[in-house]
Residue, then its C-alpha position, 0 to 999 in steps of 0.5 A: m848167322s854168319v858175318e857173310e850172311f849178314g853182309r849178303a843181306v846188306d849188299l842186297l838192300m844196297r843194290q835195291v836202293g843204291h841208285w835211288e834219287a830223292p823223289r824215290w826216297r820221299a815216296a811212301a814205303g810200299s807205294g811202288g815209288l809214287l809220291p804222296g798226292r800223285t797217281s801212276g800217270a803222273a811223272a815224279p819231279a826230276s829234281s835230285d836235290n832233297a832240300a827242295a820242297t816236298p809235296a805236302s799230303s793231306d794226311g799229315a805225314a810225319a816224314a821229315r820235311a825240308t825247311s825254307d833254309g834247306a835244313a831238315a825238319v824232324p817230326a816232333g817226338g825225336d830223331g825221326a826214327a822209332a827204334a824197335p828192338a827185336g822181341p825175345a824170339g828174334a821177331v823183327a817188326v819194321p817200325a813206322t816213324s809215325d804213331d798213327p798207323g794210317v800215315p804213310v811212312a817215307r822210304g827214307d824214314l824207314m831206311h833211317a830207322l833201320v840204320q839207327r837200329i843197326a847202330d844201336r845193336a853195334a853199340d850194345a855189342e861193343g858195350e858202348p852207349r847208344r847214340p842217335v844217328p843224324r838224319l841228314p838233309n839229303d836221303l842219298a846219304l842213307t846208303g853210306q850211313l848203312k854201310v858204316v853202321a853195318a861195318d861197325l856191327v861186324v867189327a864189334g864181333p856180335a853173337p851169331e844170334l844178334l847178326g841173325v836178328a840184324a840180317a832179318d831186320v835188313q831183309a824185312t826193311r828191304r821187303a817193306l821198301 
């Protein structure tokens, strides 16, 4: 796969999510934009401040929640993203951030997991150690983080196969959102 095709996949994802506000990032992936505990008739909160309280769901969702001081709380077990490298055939699985498959995954968590996987691929291509991408308190920063790590991957000059796997990962995440 070429750099242009990878760039196109990233651009399509950016167009899909670039205008999203905080409530939409908190919604479960594949939910059609509904926040946990809401029905299609209920309006989403108008707040664009991601540090505002997030509605708690009765299923114990593992999505990052804002604490009383406005800092992001990360679920136990890591940085909130489960990195899943592609298999030998280049298959890409969009991972959940929860060990429980019945727990809905917030769109922001899904996007952060993608950002982390692309950053890991860029580090591998550069021969550098993998480093965690910070999970910022405001999900609106995710698009900027994606732009940075995608550019890092392109600058690293990876093999076309690695770009193909990364593009497939971006496309799978785009469909899941």
